[in-house]
C-alpha positions in Angstrom: 39.1 -5.1 -13.5 38.0 -5.0 -17.1 38.9 -1.9 -19.2 36.0 0.4 -20.1 34.3 -0.5 -23.3 35.4 -4.2 -23.3 32.6 -6.0 -25.2 33.2 -9.1 -23.1 32.0 -7.3 -20.0 28.5 -7.0 -21.3 28.5 -10.6 -22.6 29.7 -12.0 -19.3 27.1 -10.0 -17.3 24.4 -11.1 -19.7 25.4 -14.7 -19.2 25.4 -14.3 -15.5 21.9 -12.9 -15.6 20.7 -15.7 -17.8 22.1 -18.3 -15.4 20.5 -16.5 -12.4 17.2 -16.4 -14.2 17.4 -20.0 -15.2 18.1 -21.1 -11.6 15.3 -18.9 -10.2 12.8 -20.3 -12.7 13.9 -23.8 -12.0 13.5 -23.3 -8.3 10.0 -21.9 -8.8 8.9 -24.7 -11.2 10.1 -27.5 -9.0 8.7 -26.0 -5.8 5.3 -25.5 -7.4 5.3 -29.0 -8.8 6.8 -30.9 -5.8 6.5 -28.6 -2.7 9.4 -26.8 -1.1 10.2 -29.7 1.3 10.8 -32.0 -1.7 13.2 -29.8 -3.6 17.0 -29.6 -3.1 19.6 -27.2 -4.5 21.0 -30.1 -6.5 17.6 -30.7 -8.1 17.4 -27.0 -9.1 20.9 -27.0 -10.5 20.2 -30.1 -12.6 16.9 -28.6 -13.8 18.8 -25.4 -14.9 21.6 -27.4 -16.5 24.4 -26.2 -14.2 26.4 -27.6 -11.4 25.5 -27.6 -7.7 28.5 -25.3 -7.1 27.0 -22.8 -9.6 23.8 -22.7 -7.6 25.8 -21.9 -4.5 27.6 -19.1 -6.3 24.4 -17.3 -7.0 22.1 -18.1 -4.0 22.5 -19.0 -0.4 19.2 -20.8 -0.1 16.2 -22.1 -2.2 13.9 -19.4 -0.8 16.4 -16.7 -1.9 16.4 -18.3 -5.4 12.6 -18.3 -5.6 12.3 -14.7 -4.5 15.1 -13.6 -6.9 12.6 -13.4 -9.8 10.7 -10.7 -8.0 13.8 -8.6 -7.4 14.9 -9.0 -11.0 11.4 -8.1 -12.2 11.7 -4.9 -10.2 14.9 -3.8 -12.0 13.5 -4.8 -15.4 10.2 -3.0 -14.8 12.0 0.1 -13.7 14.1 0.0 -16.8 11.0 -0.4 -19.0 9.4 2.5 -17.2 12.5 4.7 -17.9 12.3 3.7 -21.6 8.6 4.8 -22.0 8.0 8.0 -23.9 8.7 11.1 -21.8 5.3 12.7 -22.6 3.3 9.6 -21.7 1.2 10.1 -18.6 2.8 8.5 -15.5 0.2 5.9 -14.7 -0.2 4.8 -18.3 3.6 4.4 -18.5 3.6 2.4 -15.3 0.8 0.1 -16.5 2.5 -0.5 -19.9 5.9 -1.1 -18.2 4.5 -3.7 -15.8 2.5 -5.4 -18.5 5.5 -5.6 -20.8 7.6 -7.2 -18.1 4.8 -9.8 -17.3 4.5 -10.5 -21.1 8.2 -11.1 -21.3 8.0 -13.5 -18.3 5.0 -15.4 -19.8 6.5 -16.0 -23.3 6.5 -19.7 -23.6 5.5 -20.3 -20.0 2.3 -21.5 -18.3 1.4 -18.1 -17.1 -0.6 -17.3 -20.1 -3.2 -20.0 -19.7 -3.1 -21.2 -16.1 -4.3 -24.6 -15.1 -5.7 -25.4 -11.7 -2.7 -27.6 -10.7 -0.2 -24.9 -11.5 -2.1 -22.1 -9.7 -2.6 -24.3 -6.7 1.1 -24.9 -6.5 1.8 -21.2 -6.9 -0.6 -20.5 -4.0 1.0 -23.0 -1.7 4.5 -21.8 -2.6 3.6 -18.2 -1.9 2.1 -19.1 1.5 5.0 -21.1 2.7 6.4 -19.6 6.0 10.0 -20.0 5.0 9.5 -17.8 1.9 7.8 -14.9 3.6 11.0 -13.2 4.7 12.6 -13.4 1.2 9.5 -12.2 -0.5 9.4 -9.2 2.0 13.0 -8.3 1.1 12.1 -8.5 -2.6 9.0 -6.3 -2.1 11.2 -3.6 -0.5 13.8 -3.8 -3.3 10.9 -3.5 -5.8 9.5 -0.4 -4.3 13.0 1.3 -4.2 13.6 0.5 -7.8 10.2 1.8 -9.0 10.4 4.9 -6.8 13.7 5.8 -8.4 12.2 5.4 -11.9 9.1 7.4 -10.9 11.2 10.2 -9.5 13.1 10.5 -12.7 10.0 10.8 -14.7 8.3 13.3 -12.4 11.4 15.4 -11.6 11.2 14.6 -7.9 13.5 13.0 -5.4 13.2 9.2 -4.9 13.1 10.0 -1.2 10.0 12.2 -1.6 6.6 11.1 -0.6 5.0 11.0 -4.0 7.4 8.6 -5.9 7.5 6.3 -2.9 3.7 6.2 -2.6 3.3 5.6 -6.3 5.8 2.8 -6.3 4.3 1.2 -3.2 0.8 1.4 -4.5 1.7 0.1 -7.9 3.4 -3.0 -6.5 0.6 -3.5 -4.1 -1.7 -3.6 -7.1 0.5 -6.2 -8.7 0.5 -8.4 -5.5 -3.3 -8.1 -5.3 -3.6 -9.1 -8.9 -1.4 -12.2 -8.3 -3.6 -13.2 -5.4 -6.7 -12.8 -7.5 -5.2 -14.8 -10.3 -4.1 -17.8 -8.3 -7.5 -17.9 -6.6 -9.6 -17.3 -9.7 -12.2 -20.0 -10.5 -12.4 -20.6 -13.4 -8.8 -19.7 -14.3 -8.3 -16.3 -16.1 -5.3 -14.8 -17.9 -3.1 -13.0 -15.5 -2.6 -10.0 -17.7 -6.4 -9.3 -17.6 -6.4 -9.3 -13.8 -3.2 -7.2 -13.7 -4.5 -4.5 -16.1 -7.8 -4.2 -14.2 -5.9 -3.8 -10.9 -3.5 -1.2 -12.2 -6.2 0.7 -14.1 -8.3 1.0 -11.0 -5.4 2.3 -9.0 -4.4 4.7 -11.7 -7.9 6.2 -11.8 -7.5 7.3 -8.2 -4.0 8.8 -8.2 -3.1 12.0 -10.1 0.1 13.4 -11.4 2.3 15.2 -8.7 
């Protein structure tokens, strides 16, 4: 076990997270471009610049690697929500935290200006039966992470009804926005769809 305060602990954890993220993004890119049946763990490892063994150290399957981005987004969004100003209204803070996370994901990626081939691939990937279970587990983890952050901001318990409802509703709005985005014709920026989805939801839910 590393001693408290060891600077190498933070560096190692950061490198582990960077590797995990690289593998998950590689899995998503290759699956969108080729289809899940045409992608192997070795392909993903090569795309991410690591060994096949490294892939196996992080994930037990390709679906798990694909869904990992959602679970990681949940933790990052919750952290961003905790960092918002304490006097900021809850729903405004949630909207800004989610948008900040999406903006981080989209820096240098295709998400900012989607093309029909990419969105079609995303649609097919999300609809694949073998991914549904992993996505469901990621959704549950997401709601737990957000509920905990909402509870901290509102002075409630994460097991209470309100923070759980807010978290579930917020992530439902994100999922609806994703569906609208991948099916939009002509293509539209994801952040526009996401903000509209969250803003509409926020208009109907008050502070506890």
